[in-house]
LOSE-604096 format. One record per atom (N, C-alpha, C, O): residue in three letters; x, y, z. Coordinates in steps of 0.1 Angstrom, whole numbers, plus 2048, in hexadecimal, padded with zeros to 3 digits. Each point is the difference from the previous one (the first is absolute). Layout:
% residues N
ALAXYZ/...
This chain:
% residues 248
METD5AD45968/MET8107FF805/MET7FC800812/MET8037F7808/THR7F68117FA/THR7FF800811/THR7F67F5804/THR8027FB80B/TYR7F48007ED/TYR7FC7F6807/TYR8057F07FD/TYR7FD7F6805/ARG80E80D7ED/ARG8097F4801/ARG8087FC80A/ARG8037F5804/SER804819803/SER8097FF80A/SER7F67FE80F/SER8057FB80A/ILE7EF8087F5/ILE7FC7F780B/ILE7FB7F17FE/ILE8007F880A/TYR7FD8047EA/TYR8057F2800/TYR80A7FA804/TYR8017F8809/MET80980D7EF/MET80D7FB801/MET803800814/MET8017F6807/ALA7FE8147FC/ALA8017FC810/ALA7FA7F9807/ALA8077FA809/SER7E98037F6/SER7FA7F9805/SER8047EF7FD/SER7FE7F6808/VAL80A8087E9/VAL8037F5801/VAL80C7FC807/VAL8017F5806/SER80C81A7F7/SER80A7FC80A/SER7F97FF812/SER8097F8806/VAL7F180A800/VAL7FE7FB810/VAL7F77F3802/VAL7FD7FA80B/GLU7FF8027E6/GLU7F97F1800/GLU80D7F77FF/GLU8007F4803/ASN80D8127F8/ASN80B7F87FD/ASN80680180C/ASN8087F7802/GLY7F8810807/GLY80D80180A/GLY80480C800/GLY80180580B/SER8028027EB/SER80780E7FD/SER7FB80F800/SER7F47FF802/VAL81080F7FD/VAL7FD80A802/VAL8018067F7/VAL80B8027FC/GLN7EB8027FD/GLN80180A7F5/GLN7F980E804/GLN7F67FF807/SER80E80D7F5/SER7FC80C807/SER7F68067F1/SER8048017F4/ILE7F280280F/ILE7F28057F6/ILE80780A7F7/ILE804809807/GLN7FD7F97EE/GLN80480E7F9/GLN7F48047F6/GLN7FB7FA7F7/TYR80381580F/TYR7F48087FA/TYR8048087F6/TYR80780A801/TYR7F47F17F4/TYR7FE80D7F6/TYR7F58087FC/TYR7F87FD7F7/PRO808810812/PRO7F78087FA/PRO7FE8087F3/PRO8078077F9/ASN7ED7F4806/ASN7FA80B7EF/ASN806812801/ASN8038087F8/LEU7FC7F9817/LEU803812802/LEU8067FC80A/LEU7FE7F7808/GLU8108167F6/GLU80680280B/GLU7FA804811/GLU8057FD80B/GLU7F28097F2/GLU7F880780C/GLU7F47F5807/GLU7F87F77FC/SER80C80E80E/SER7F87F9808/SER7F0801801/SER7FB80B804/PHE7FC7EB7FB/PHE7F07FE800/PHE7F880680D/PHE7FA7F9808/TYR8068157F8/TYR7F380380B/TYR80C7F9810/TYR80C7FF802/TRP7EA7FD805/TRP8047F780C/TRP8067F2800/TRP8067FA809/LEU7F88047ED/LEU8067ED7F9/LEU811804801/LEU8088097FE/ASP7F77E8807/ASP8118017FE/ASP8017F57F7/ASP8007F4802/ASN8038137F1/ASN8007F87F0/ASN80C7FF803/ASN8038057F6/ARG80A7F8811/ARG80B7FC7FA/ARG8077F7807/ARG80A7FB7FC/SER7F1803810/SER80A7F4809/SER7F27F9806/SER8057F7806/SER7EC8087FC/SER7F17FA7FE/SER7FA7F87F5/SER7FE8057F5/VAL7FF7EF80D/VAL7F77FB7F7/VAL7F6804800/VAL7FC8047F6/TYR7FC7FC812/TYR7F5807803/TYR7FA80B7F5/TYR7F68007F9/GLY81880A80B/GLY7FF80C7F9/GLY8018027F6/GLY7FA8097FA/TYR8107EE801/TYR8077FD7F2/TYR7F17FB7F7/TYR7FD8057F5/ALA7FB7F2812/ALA7F57F97F8/ALA7F880B801/ALA7FF8077F5/THR7FA7FE814/THR7F680D7FD/THR80680E7F7/THR7F880A7FF/PHE8117F77FE/PHE80B8077FB/PHE7FD8007ED/PHE7FB8077F7/SER80B7E980B/SER7FB7FB7F0/SER7F07FE7FC/SER7FD8017F4/ILE7F97FD814/ILE7F47FF7FE/ILE7FC80F7FC/ILE7FE8037F4/VAL802807818/VAL7FD80E7F8/VAL8088047F6/VAL7FB8097FA/ALA80D7F5803/ALA8078017F1/ALA7F97FB7F6/ALA7FC8047F6/LEU8057F180F/LEU7F67F47F1/LEU7F58077FA/LEU7FF8067F5/LEU7FA7F9815/LEU7F180B7FF/LEU7FF80C7FE/LEU7F58057FF/VAL815802801/VAL80780D7FA/VAL8058007F0/VAL7FB8087F9/PHE80E7EE803/PHE7FF7FC7F7/PHE7F77FC7F7/PHE8028027F4/THR7F17F7812/THR7F77FB7F5/THR7F780A7FF/THR7FC8037F5/VAL800805815/VAL7F980B7FE/VAL8048077F4/VAL7F98017F6/ALA81880880B/ALA8058077F7/ALA8007FC7F0/ALA7FF8067F6/SER8027E680C/SER8027FF7F3/SER7F27FD7F6/SER8008017F4/TYR7F27FD816/TYR7F58007FF/TYR7FA80B7F8/TYR7F87FF7F7/ASN80D812810/ASN7FF80A7FC/ASN8098067F3/ASN7FC8097F8/ASN8107F0807/ASN8088047F3/ASN7F77F77F5/ASN7FD8077F6/ALA8007EF808/ALA7FA7F87F8/ALA7F28067FF/ALA7FC8027F5/THR7FF801812/THR7ED8057FE/THR8078117F7/THR7FC8067F5/LYS80A7FB811/LYS8048147F7/LYS8067F87F4/LYS7F67FD7F8/LEU814800804/LEU8017F87F4/LEU7F67FD7F7/LEU7FE8067F6/LEU7FB7ED80F/LEU7F77FB7FA/LEU7F58087F7/LEU7FC7FF7F4/THR7FF80B81B/THR7F58097FA/THR80880E7F2/THR7FB8037F5/ILE80C80080E/ILE8078097F6/ILE8017F67F3/ILE7F78017F8/LEU8107F9808/LEU8007FA7F3/LEU7F77FA7F7/LEU7FF8007F3/THR7F47F881A/THR7F87FC7F9/THR7F580A7FB/THR7FA7FD7F6/THR803810810/THR7FA80B7FE/THR8078047F1/THR7F88017F7/ILE814800806/ILE8098047F7/ILE7FC7FA7F1/ILE7FE8067F5/LYS7FF7EA80E/LYS8007F77F2/LYS7EF803805/LYS7FB7F67FA/TYR7FE80F80B/TYR7F27FA7FE/TYR7FD8107F6/TYR7F48027FC/CYS810803804/CYS8018117F9/CYS8087FC7F0/CYS7FC8067F6/ASN8107F080A/ASN8047FB7F2/ASN7F47F87FC/ASN7FD7FF7F4/THR7FD7FB813/THR7F37F57FC/THR7F68067F8/THR7FA7FB7F6/LEU802814811/LEU7F98077F8/LEU8018057F2/LEU7F98027F6/LEU8117FF80C/LEU8098057F1/LEU8007FC7F7/LEU7FF8067F5/GLN8047E780D/GLN8007F77F6/GLN7F48007FE/GLN7FE8057F5/LEU7F87F9811/LEU7F27FD7FC/LEU7FC80C7F8/LEU7FC7FC7F5/VAL80581080D/VAL80180C7F2/VAL8047FC7F1/VAL7FB8007F4/ILE8107FC811/ILE80A7FA7F4/ILE7FA7F27FA/ILE8037FB7F6/ILE7F6800813/ILE7F87F47F8/ILE7F48057FA/ILE7FF8007F4/GLU7F8806813/GLU7F98067FB/GLU7FD80A7EF/GLU7F78027F7/VAL81780180D/VAL80280C7F3/VAL8017F57F2/VAL7FD8007F5/ASP80A7F7812/ASP8027F67F5/ASP7F47F97FD/ASP8017FD7F4/ASN7F7800810/ASN7F47FA7FC/ASN7F68097FC/ASN7F57FA7FD/LEU80B80F801/LEU7F98107FA/LEU7FF7F87F0/LEU7F67FE7F9/ASN81C7FE802/ASN7FB7FE7F3/ASN7FA7F27FD/ASN7FF7FD7F4/HIS7FD7FB814/HIS7F47F97FF/HIS7F4802801/HIS7F97F77FE/ALA803814804/ALA7F2804809/ALA7F88047F2/ALA8058067F6/THR7F07F480B/THR7F58057F3/THR7FD8127FF/THR80180680B/SER7FD8007EB/SER7FC80F802/SER7F5806809/SER7FE80B804/ASN7FB7E67FF/ASN7F3809806/ASN8027FB80C/ASN7F57FF806/ALA8167FE7FF/ALA8057FC812/ALA81080A802/ALA80580480B/ILE7FF7FC7EC/ILE80B80B802/ILE80080B80A/ILE809803809/ASP7E98057F3/ASP80380E80A/ASP7FC7FC80B/ASP800809808/ARG7FC7EC7FD/ARG7FD7FD80E/ARG8087F9805/ARG80080080D/GLU8097F87EA/GLU8107FA802/GLU805809809/GLU80180180C/LEU8048067E9/LEU807811800/LEU80080680B/LEU80A803806/LYS7E97FF7FE/LYS7FF807811/LYS8007F9809/LYS7FB80680A/GLN8077EE7F8/GLN8007F6809/GLN811802801/GLN8077FF80B/VAL7FE8037E6/VAL8117FA804/VAL805812806/VAL80B802805/ILE7EA8097FA/ILE80680B802/ILE7FE805812/ILE806808807/GLN7F07F07FA/GLN8017FE80F/GLN8047FD805/GLN80180680A/LEU8067E97F5/LEU80B7F7803/LEU80B80B805/LEU80380480B/HIS8018017E5/HIS81180A800/HIS7FB80980B/HIS80580180A/GLN7F38037F3/GLN80280E80F/GLN7FC7FC80D/GLN7FE808809/ARG7FF7E97F9/ARG7FF80080F/ARG80F7F8800/ARG8067FF80B/ALA8017FA7E9/ALA80C7FF809/ALA80C80B800/ALA80B800807/VAL7EF8097EF/VAL80780F802/VAL80080480F/VAL80A803806/ARG7EA7FE7FE/ARG7F980480B/ARG80C7F880E/ARG808804808/CYS7F37EF7F5/CYS8077F680B/CYS80F804805/CYS80280380B/VAL80B7FC7E6/VAL80A807802/VAL80380C803/VAL80B801807/ALA7EE80A7F6/ALA80180B808/ALA80180080F/ALA808807807/LEU7EB7EF7FD/LEU7FE802810/LEU80C7F7803/LEU806808807/LEU7FF7F27F9/LEU80A7F3804/LEU80E809800/LEU8097FE808/ASN7F680D7ED/ASN80F804803/ASN7FC80C80A/ASN80A803807/GLN7ED8037FB/GLN7FF80C80B/GLN8027F880C/GLN806806808/THR7F67E97FD/THR8007FB80B/THR80F7FC801/THR80780180A/LEU7FC7FB7EB/LEU80E7FE801/LEU810809801/LEU80C7FF803/SER7EF8077FA/SER80C80E7F8/SER806801811/SER80C804800/PHE7F17FB80B/PHE805805809/PHE8097F3805/PHE80C801803/VAL7EE7F47FD/VAL8027F0805/VAL80F8007F6/VAL80A7FD806/MET7F98077E8/MET8087FB7FB/MET80B80D804/MET80C7FE7FC/THR7F280A808/THR80A80C808/THR8077FE809/THR80C802800/VAL7E97F680E/VAL80A7FA809/VAL8097F37FC/VAL80C7FE802/GLN7EC7FA7F8/GLN80A7F57F9/GLN80D8027F9/GLN80A7FD805/LEU7F580A7F0/LEU80C8077F8/LEU80A80680B/LEU80B7FB800/ALA7F181180B/ALA80B80580A/ALA8047F480A/ALA80B800805/LEU7EE7F77FC/LEU8067F380A/LEU8047F87F8/LEU8097FA806/CYS7F78027F0/CYS80C7F77F7/CYS80B808800/CYS8087FC807/ILE7FA80F7F1/ILE80A804802/ILE80B80280D/ILE80B7FD804/LEU7EC80B801/LEU8087FC815/LEU8027F6802/LEU80A800807/THR7F27F27F7/THR8027F6806/THR80C7FC7FA/THR8097FC807/TRP7F88037E8/TRP80C7FE7F9/TRP807803803/TRP80A7F8800/CYS7F8814803/CYS81280C803/CYS8007FD812/CYS80C7FE804/PHE7EC801805/PHE80580080A/PHE8047F1801/PHE80B7FF805/THR7F07F67F8/THR8037EE7FF/THR80B7FE7FC/THR8077F7805/LEU7FB8107F2/LEU80D8017F8/LEU80D805804/LEU80B7FC7FF/LEU7F380A803/LEU80680C80D/LEU8087FD80A/LEU80B804804/TYR7EA7EF803/TYR8017FB80C/TYR8097F67FE/TYR80B801805/ILE7F37F67F5/ILE8057F57FB/ILE80F8067FE/ILE8097FC808/LEU7F880D7ED/LEU80E8047FB/LEU80980480B/LEU80C7FD800/THR7EE80B80B/THR80780780B/THR8007F080F/THR8097FC806/VAL7EE8037FB/VAL8037F3809/VAL8057F3802/VAL8097FB807/GLY7EC7FF7EC/GLY8027F97FA/GLY7F27F57FE/GLY7F5805800/LEU80C7EC800/LEU7F27FB7FE/LEU7FF7F780C/LEU8037F4801/ASP7F6815808/ASP7F97FA80F/ASP7F37F97FD/ASP7FC7FB7F5/VAL800806817/VAL7F27FC800/VAL7F780E7FD/VAL7F57FE7F9/THR80F80E80B/THR7F78087FD/THR8028057F0/THR7F88077FA/GLY8147F4800/GLY8037FF7F2/GLY7F57F87FA/GLY7F78057F8/MET8097F180C/MET7F27F97FB/MET7F7802800/MET7FB7FF7F5/ASN7FE806817/ASN7F48057FE/ASN7FE80B7F9/ASN7F68037FB/GLY816804806/GLY7FE80D7F1/GLY7FE7F97F2/GLY7F58047FB/LEU8137F27FE/LEU8007FD7F8/LEU7F17F9800/LEU7FA8017F5/LEU8007F6815/LEU7F37FA7F9/LEU7F380B800/LEU7F67FE7F8/ILE80C812814/ILE7F78077FB/ILE8038047F4/ILE7F68027F9/MET8178007FF/MET8028067F5/MET7FB7F97F1/MET7FC8057F6/PHE8077EE80D/PHE7FA7F57F6/PHE7ED8017FC/PHE7F88007F6/ASN80880081C/ASN7F38027FB/ASN7F980D7FA/ASN7F88007F8/MET80F80C80F/MET7F880B7FB/MET8048057EC/MET7FA8077F8/THR8117F0809/THR8038007F1/THR7F57F97F9/THR7FB8067F7/LEU8017ED80B/LEU7F77F67FB/LEU7F180D7FE/LEU7FA8037F6/GLU806800814/GLU7F2806801/GLU80380F7F4/GLU7F88007F7/MET80D807809/MET8058077F8/MET7FF7FC7F1/MET7F68017F8/PHE8137FB805/PHE7FF7F07F6/PHE7EF8007FB/PHE7FD8067F6/GLY7FC7F580F/GLY7F47F9800/GLY7F68107FC/GLY7FA7FF7F6/TYR80580C810/TYR7FA80D800/TYR8028057F0/TYR7F78037F8/CYS8187FB806/CYS8058077F6/CYS7FC7F57F2/CYS8008047F4/PHE7FE7F280F/PHE7FF7F77F6/PHE7F17FE7FB/PHE7FC8007F4/PHE7FF800814/PHE7EF8027FC/PHE7FA80F7FF/PHE7F48037FE/CYS817806804/CYS7F680D800/CYS8078017EE/CYS7FA8067F8/THR8107F7806/THR8088007F1/THR7F67F47F4/THR8008007F4/GLU7F97F7815/GLU7F67F77F5/GLU7F7809801/GLU7FE8047F5/LEU7F9804816/LEU7F2804800/LEU80280F7F3/LEU7F88017F6/ALA81180680B/ALA80780B7F4/ALA8037FC7F3/ALA7FF8077F6/THR8077EA809/THR7FF7F87F3/THR7F28007FA/THR7FC8067F6/THR7FA7F2815/THR7F67FC7FA/THR7F980D7FE/THR7FA8007F5/GLY80580880F/GLY7F98107FD/GLY8028057F5/GLY7F78067FC/THR8177F97FB/THR8038057F4/THR7FD7F67F6/THR8018037F5/LEU7FB7F180F/LEU7FB7F17F7/LEU7F58067FD/LEU7FE7FF7F3/ILE7F7806813/ILE7F28037FF/ILE7FD80B7F2/ILE7F68007F9/ALA81880B805/ALA7FB80C7F8/ALA8087F57F2/ALA7F98007F6/CYS80F7FC80A/CYS8077F27F3/CYS7F27F77FE/CYS7FF7FC7F4/GLN7F9802812/GLN7F77F17FC/GLN7F480D7FE/GLN7FA7FC7F6/SER80080F80F/SER7FD80B7FA/SER7FF8047F2/SER7F78037F8/TYR8187FD806/TYR8038057F1/TYR8017F47F6/TYR8038037F5/GLU7FA7EF80E/GLU8007F57F9/GLU7F08037FB/GLU7FF7FD7F5/PHE7F8807811/PHE7F37FE7FC/PHE7F98057F5/PHE7FF80D7FF/ARG7FC7EC7FA/ARG7FE8087F2/ARG7F180B802/ARG7F47FD7FF/TRP81180D805/TRP7F880880A/TRP7FD8067EB/TRP7F48017FC/GLU8168027FD/GLU7F98087F3/GLU7F47FA7F7/GLU7FB8047F6/GLU8037F3810/GLU7F27F57F6/GLU7F280880C/GLU7F78057F9/HIS8077FC80E/HIS7F8809809/HIS7FD80C802/HIS808809800/ASP7EC7F9802/ASP7FD811802/ASP804809809/ASP8017FC80C/PRO8018117F1/PRO805807807/PRO7FC80280F/PRO806807808/LYS7EC7F17FC/LYS8017FF80D/LYS80C7F680C/LYS80680380A/ILE7F67F37ED/ILE8097F2806/ILE813804800/ILE80A7FE806/GLN7F280C7EC/GLN816807801/GLN7FF80980C/GLN80A7FF807/LYS7EC8097FD/LYS80280780B/LYS8007F880E/LYS80680580A/MET7F67F27F6/MET8027FB80C/MET80C7F4802/MET8047FA80A/ILE8028057E8/ILE8087F8801/ILE80F809805/ILE8097FD808/SER7F580F7F0/SER809809804/SER80280380D/SER80C7FF804/THR7E7804807/THR80280480B/THR8087F2805/THR809803807/ILE7F67F37F7/ILE8087EF807/ILE8128077F9/ILE8097FE808/VAL7FA8097ED/VAL80B7FF800/VAL80580C808/VAL8097FF809/ALA7EF80D7F2/ALA80880C811/ALA8007FC809/ALA80A7FF807/ARG7EC7FC7FC/ARG8027FB80F/ARG80E7F6807/ARG80680180B/SER7FA7F47EB/SER80F7F8803/SER80C8097F8/SER80B7FC7FE/GLN7F18107FF/GLN80E8097FF/GLN804801810/GLN80B7FC804/LEU7EF807801/LEU803800810/LEU8087F9805/LEU7FB7F57FD/PRO81380A80C/PRO8067FB805/PRO7F57F880E/PRO7FD80680A/LEU8007F17F3/LEU7FF7F780A/LEU80C7F780B/LEU8047F57FE/ARG7FF81380C/ARG80D802808/ARG7FC7FE80D/ARG7F6805805/ILE8157F3804/ILE7FF805810/ILE80E805805/ILE80B7FC7FF/THR7F080F805/THR80C807804/THR806804811/THR7F9800809/ALA8178067F7/ALA7FE804810/ALA803809802/ALA8098047F7/CYS7F3806813/CYS7FB80E7FE/CYS7FB8047F6/CYS80380B7FE/GLY7F57F07FA/GLY7F68077F7/GLY80B8007F1/GLY7FB8007F5/PHE81180180C/PHE8078007F2/PHE8097F77FB/PHE8048017F4/ILE7FF7F9813/ILE80B7F3802/ILE7F87F57FA/ILE7F57FF804/THR80F7FB7F4/THR7F87FB7F9/THR8067F0805/THR80C7FD801/VAL7EA7FB801/VAL8077EF808/VAL8037F97F7/VAL7F57F97FF/ASN8118047F9/ASN8077F47F4/ASN8087F6803/ASN8007FC80C/VAL8087FE7EA/VAL80F7F7803/VAL80680B7FD/VAL809802808/GLU7F68087F0/GLU80C8097FB/GLU802809811/GLU80C800805/LEU7EB804801/LEU80080680D/LEU8097F4809/LEU80B804805/PHE7F07F07FD/PHE80A7F9804/PHE80F8007FF/PHE80680180B/ALA8017FF7EA/ALA8078017FE/ALA80980C801/ALA80D7FF7FF/LYS7EC80F802/LYS80580A803/LYS7FD802813/LYS80280A807/VAL7F97EC7FA/VAL80680180F/VAL80A7F9806/VAL80680280A/VAL7FC7F47ED/VAL80E7F6803/VAL80B8067FF/VAL80A7FF807/LYS7F480C7EE/LYS80C8077FA/LYS80580D80F/LYS80B803804/THR7E68027FF/THR80580A808/THR8047FE810/THR806808807/THR7F57EB7FC/THR8067F880A/THR80A7FE7FC/THR808808805/TYR7FD7F07F3/TYR8117FF803/TYR80780E801/TYR80B801805/SER7ED80A7F5/SER80D80D7FD/SER7FF80580E/SER80B804805/VAL7E97FA803/VAL80180680D/VAL8097F980A/VAL808807807/PHE7F77EA7FA/PHE8087F780A/PHE80D8047F9/PHE8097F9805/ILE7FE80F7F0/ILE80D7FF7FD/ILE80380D806/ILE809801809/VAL7EE8097F3/VAL80480F807/VAL7FF7FD814/VAL809806806/LEU7F07F3800/LEU8007FD80D/LEU80D7F5807/LEU80580080B/LYS7FC7F87E9/LYS8107F6804/LYS80B80C7FE/LYS80680280A/ASP7FC8047EE/ASP80A809800/ASP80380D808/ASP80A8067FD/PHE7EA7FE80E/PHE7FB807807/PHE8057FC80D/PHE806807809/ILE7F67EE7F7/ILE8027F680F/ILE8107FE801/ILE8057FA809/
């Protein structure tokens, strides 16, 4: 809008008329020593710095999102490979099944260890994300309700929309991870273990027992991150918003 006003002012000068330039700052505050309210140079400098900050922030946010989601997806892929390998055991020969079953156990153990390390790494991240989601939703909606939909409210809505997509993506991928972990036990039960010797049966029981443990990503170490949690967060946010609205 500001650059359009500058262009219209320059056109009006060429036509012999005078039209003042209207400045639309993104922030009401002044930008250090620059005059970004009435100077083209100051506003252009402010816009360049704001664009650079926006680019770095967007890159940082995209990197964080892609890193977390791809890591969760990687663990899910490992568990899917375990399911495929267990299914292939039905087609293995009696001479090779012992070797292939040991490989399946090692792969399953590696996948479980990977999920455990991922949960340890992301527990604090999910806690912060969960708290920020609730606070952002509550205060953004409360601001729009009390002040109205202005530029600040629009910025708040954009932040809320971005954090909502992030939280839903985490919950969706974590739900998929937990579901895949339970499918390993189901696939192991379908294996014809009763046709093999006790050694093979014991190895299969190891996979079944290990797959009974829930594979999940948690916040604070005990709040399971899944789609059900996302629904609870939305309901909790609405309840807190109603309380704050009545209080104010």
